N, C-alpha and C positions, 0 to 999 in steps of 0.2 A: 560038397557041391562045387561045381566049377562054374566060372563066369566067362562069358565070351569077351574077346578083345574089344576094347572101346566102350566098355560098360560105364566107366567113370567120366568119360568125356562130356556128355550132356550136363552132368552134375557140376563139373569144373567150370564149364562155360556159363552155367546158370549163376553160380556164385561169383564168377568174375564180372558178369554183367551187373549183378546187384552191387558188388563192391565198387565198380566203375561209376554206377549211377550215384551211389552214396557219397563217394569221394568227390564226384562232380558237383553234387548238391552242396556239400560242405564248402568246397572251393568257391562256388557261386555265391553262397551266403556270406562267406568271409570277404569276398571281393565287394559284394554289395554293402556289407557293413563298413568296410574300409572306405568306400566311396561316400557313404552317409557321414561317417566321422570326418572325412576330409572336407566334405561340403559344409558340415557344421563348424569345423575349425575355420574354414575360409569365411563363413558367414559371420562368425564372432570377430574375426580379424577385420572384416569390412565395417562392422559396427564400431569397433575401436578406432578405426581410421576416421569414420564419420564424426565420432566424438572428438577426435583430435582437431578436426576442422572447427567445431564449436569452441573448443578451448583456445584455439589460436585466435579466433576473432574476439573472444572475451578478453584475452590479453591485449589485442589490438585496440579495442575500445577503451581499455583502462589507460592507455597511453594517448589516445586521441578520440575523445568521445563523440566527435562530430564527423569522423571519417567513415562513410558508408560505402566507400568504393575501393577498399583494400589498398590505399595509397595512390590510387589513380584519380584522375579528374572525373567529377560527377557531372552528368548532364541529364536534366529532366527530373521527374519526381521519383524515379525508381520503380520497381526493384533494380538493383545493380548486380552485374555479374553474368554468368558464373566466372569466378576466378579460381584457377587450378593450381594446387600446390602438391609437390611430391611428398610422400611419407616414407621415412627411412626407419629401419630398426636400430637397435642399440649399437650395432656394428657399422652403421652407416650405409647399409644396403637398401636400395629402393625396393619397397615391398608393396607399394600401391600409391594412391593419390586421393585427394579430396577436392571436390568442387563446391565452392561456397557462393551463395546468392544472398544479398543483404537487402532487406526492406526497411527503409528509414521509418522513424516514428510518424504516426498519422494523427490528425486532429489535435495538434498541440500536445501530444503525448510524449513520453520519454523513453519508451521501450523499443528495442530494435529486434526485428525478426531475422534470424539467420537460418538458412537451409543448407545443410552440408550432406553431400552425396559421397560416401566413402567407397572406393573400389580397390580390390586386391589385384595383384599382378595377373591372376587368372580370371579377372573380370567379374568376380563375385561382388555384388553391390548391396548396400543398405543406406537408407537416408534418414536423417534426423532433422527435425525443425525445432528450434529453441527460441525462446524469448529472452533477450538479454537487456538488462537495465540496472540502474542504481535504485535499490529499494527506497521508497519514499515513506513519510509518516503515514500516508494513506493506505499502506499495506496492513495497518492495524485497525481493528475495530475500536480498540481503546488502548492508549499509551500515555503513561504519566511519569513524571519525575518524582512524584510523591508516593508515599505508601497509600494503600487503598483497601476498601472492604466491600466485597460483593455479598449481599445478603442471601438468605435461603430461598427467597422468592425470585431471585434474579437469574437470568440465563444469558450467557455470552455466546456470540457467534463470531468466528474469525479469530485472528491473533489478538491476544491481550498481553500487555507488558507493563511492568513497573520497575523503575530503577531502585525503589526503596522498600519493596516487600508487599505481599498481598495476603490479606485475610480472606480466604475464599470459602464461602458457604453455599455458593450457587451451583449451577449446572453449566458445564462448558461443552461447546461444540467445536472446539479448536484449541490450539496450543495456548497455555497460560504460562508466562515466563516472568522470572524475577532476576534482577542483576546481582542480588546478594545471596549469600549462602544462609545467613541467619540474621535475626534482628530482634529487638525488644519493641513490639508494637505499642503505639500510643493508646491510651485508654479510649479515646473517641473513635478508634478503629478496632475496638473490641479487645484491646490488649489487657493482659492480666498481670503485668509486671514481670513475666517470665520470658526467656529467650525462646523464639520459635524459628522454624525453618523459613527460608525466603518465601515460600508459599505454604500456608497452613490453613486448617479449618475443616469443616465437615462436608465440604462440597466435593466435586469431582466431575468426571472420572480423574483420579490422580495420575493416570497414565499420560494425561495431557500436560501435567505440571513439569516445567523445566527450570532448574536453577542450580548454580548461578549461570547466567549468560551475559554476553557483553552489554554494557550500558548503551542507551540511546542518548546522544549528546544534544540537549536542548540549547546549549550555548552557541552551537554552530548556526542557529537560526538567524543570528545577527548578520553573518555573511550571506545567508540565503536571502534575507530582506534586502540587502544591498544589491544582490544580483537581480532580484525582482524589480527594484527601483530602476536599475539600468535598462532592463528589458522593457519597462513601461515607457521610458524615454525613447528607446529605439523604435519600437513598433507597437506600443500599447497606449495606455492612457495614464497620465500622471496628474494627480490633483495635489497642488502644493500646500504647504502649511499656511493656514489662514492668519496672517499677521499684517499690520500696517507698517508704515515707514519707521515708527517708533518701536517696532518689534513687539507690539501688543496684539493679542488675539482679537480679531474682528468678529468671529463667530465661534461657536462651540464645536464645529465640525461640519462634515458633509453628510448628505443623504443620497444613496444610490437606489433608485427604483429600477429593478430588472424587468424588462418588458418583452422578453422573448428574443426578438431580433434587434432591439435597440436598448439603450439605457437612458434614464432621466436623472439628471444631477442637480442637486440644490445645496444650499448652505443652511445650517440649523442654528437657531437660538434655543437653548434648553434651560429648564428650571431644575433646582435641587430636588432630588427625589428622597424617599425615606429609607433608602438602603443603608447598610452599615451595621456591622456586628463584630464584637471582639470578645474573646474569651475561649479558653481551652484550645482546641485545634482550629477554631474559627477566627479569622481575622481578615475582614475586608472593609474597604472604605465606602463612603457615600459617593454617588456619581451624579453628575449633571446629565441625566440620560433620557428625560422625557421631552420629546420634540414638542415645542410650543409654536414656533414660527418657522416656516420653511420658505426660503427664497429660491424659487425654481428658475433654472435657466430657460431661456425663451424657446428652445427647441431641443428635441431628443438628440442624443449622440449615437453614431454608429458603433457597433461592437469593435473592440480593439483587434487589430490584425493578428497579434500573437496570443490573444486571450488573457493578457495581463493588465489589471487595473491596480495602480499603486496610489495609496492615499497617505500623504505625509501629515495626517491629522486623525482625529476621531472620525468614525463613520457609522452611520445607520444603514442597514441593508435589508431590503425586502423585495418581493415580486416573483416573477416567473422566469426561470432559467431555461433558455432555449438552445444553448451551445455549451462549449467547454470553457470555463472561466476560472481564473484565480484572482481574488481580491485580497490585497495585503494592506495592512495599516501599520505605519511606524514612522517615527521621526529619527532621522540620522544626521549627525553622529548620535549614537545611543547614549542618552543621559536619563537616568531613572526618573527624574522630576518631570520630564517631558514625554515619557512613554505614552502610547496611545491605546485606545480601546475600540472594539467593535460592539455595537449595540443592536440587539434583535428585539422586535416587538410584534411584527406582522409576519404572516406566512412567507416562506421561501419554498417554492415548489418547482419540480422539474416538469418540463413538457413531455418527457419520456424517461422511463427508467430501464433503458436497454443498453447503457454504456455510451450512448452518443452524446449524452448531456451530463455535465459534472460541474460542481462549484466547490472551490477550496477557499476557505476564509482563514487568513493568517493574521493574528493580532499580536502586536508587540507586547502588550500587557494582557488585560482581561477580555474575555468574550462574554458579554452580559445580556441576559434576557431581562427586559425592563418590567417594572411593576404594572404598567398599563398594557402588557402583552395580551394577545388574544386568549380567550378562555380555552379554545381548542387550537393549539398552536402546532403547525407543521414546519419543520426545518429540514430541507433536503440539501445537505452540504457536508463536507468534512470540516470540522471546527478545530482549529489549532491555536493554542495560546503559548507564546514563547516563555513569558515570565510569570503569568498569573493563573487565573482560573477560567474554566468554561462552566458557567453556572448561572443560576437565578438567585441573586442575593436574598437575604431575609428581609421581607417587608411585612411588618405587623398587620395581622388581620387581612392579608391579601392572599386568598386561596383561589386557585384556578382548577379547571377540570382535567385537562389532558394535554401532554406535550408528546409529539412524535418526531423522532430523529431518524432520517434515512441518510446514512453516510458513515461517519465515524467521529471519534473524539481524541484529540491529543492535547494534554494540558500539563503545564509545569507543576501546578499545585492541585489540590483536591477539586472535585467537581460534584455538583448536585443540582437537581431541578426542584427538590422539595425539602421541607424542614418538618421534622416530626418531634413530638414530645415523648415523655417516658412511657406513655401508653400506646406508642406507635400511631398516633393520630396526626394527620397533616395539619400543621398550624400556619404554614406559609408555603407558597409555591403550588406545584401541580400534584393533584391527588393520584393521577395515573401517568406513568411514563412508559413509552414504548421506544425501544432502540433497535434499529435494523441496520446491519452493516451492508453497505453497497459493495458487493463482491467484485464489481467491475473495476473498482479503484485499485485493487491489488496489482494488476498488470497495466492499468491505464489510468494513472492518477491525473488530477487537474494539471493544466499547463505549468511546467517548470516548478512543480510543487517541491517544497523542501525535502531533502533526501537524508538517509540515515547511515550511509556507508559508501562502499565502492561497488563497481559493476559486478553483477552476479547473474547466474542462470535463474530466471524467474519461473520458467516453465520449460518442459522438455517432452517431446513425443516422437515416436518413429512413424514415418510414412509407411503405409502398407505397400507390399510389393505387388504390383499389378501384372 
């Protein structure tokens, strides 16, 4: 059979067109993928540059924690900036830049907000907003310098830490950490004479357990108290030690009634109460803690400008908190025989629980709930004891119904609100205890609250690209 000339030409052209289209599609797809990869690479680079801006200002604040203007003069309340810095690669080539805008602490807080916009040389942009600050004791729902034991019916929320080991039988909703790898727990903390891990017990989830981690230094609170005293002198309220010209005490301490927008101050005469118990793990003294006579000042006082009240004596605190305050109690220079206490017996309540209101109580020694405390007691505050306990001492035949804590607890030694016998029956203190961590304190603690380290990134998020 013979074929006419040109028979194969349509077939060749058809296959050529198909091949051309296929190759074109492959090239288009390859080019598109190349652009996608290139864009993703540039996007990652922009994010890295933005992070560099955050890290730069973290370094900057570590060297000057009050500079919110990148070394320039600040004018007004802020935010300040943007301040632009070039970003170079490891060879010294300029590959982009970041713009940082700094928002100073608000409402007596200590955390700084930094916005960093990272840009590559081809104008790819990504933006990070971070909260920078020195973590405070108030970042913990519970922190102690002593070993501790959480029972099977207890639940913890937020960060929990012990410098000396934790027997944990409860349920955790946050990190539980210990500063030691292993220890031999005391019998009153459920020990059996054997060596256990820094955190041990039947609780969990154990994935939240972390040990060993760095210690929290309670000794540094002496310098923190000194700083709070200076702040009270500068723009706060300082209540001096109650002594006469012969250096003898004229009263047993002060009382501060919080009244929302003002405070009421008085001096207290107190009688010996029935506290005091020694033996085993328990060792606490008796206190002159029952208010018998109060000599009130003739008028209320305005709230301190910087939110700091420093009492160089014992102090009783109660009332309604309507702002952000820190009340510290301590006699300086620090001498053990003159260390002071804070006493609680009536409700301390927040006017709002939205982060706008906070109270930090810092005691040089113990933070004590009195025997004549209310039957249904509510304490809204972060309670911190430098050298002693946060607790209700053992008062024989003195049983109350319920205590509710909204805030957190930091204590050098052990803490408790109730005392039970071998049958797990309450024989002194509160039959029901409710502890709720104030999550707002983690990023916005009370004014100038004692800290636990150096500047760190407290929170981090990326702004969406609009």
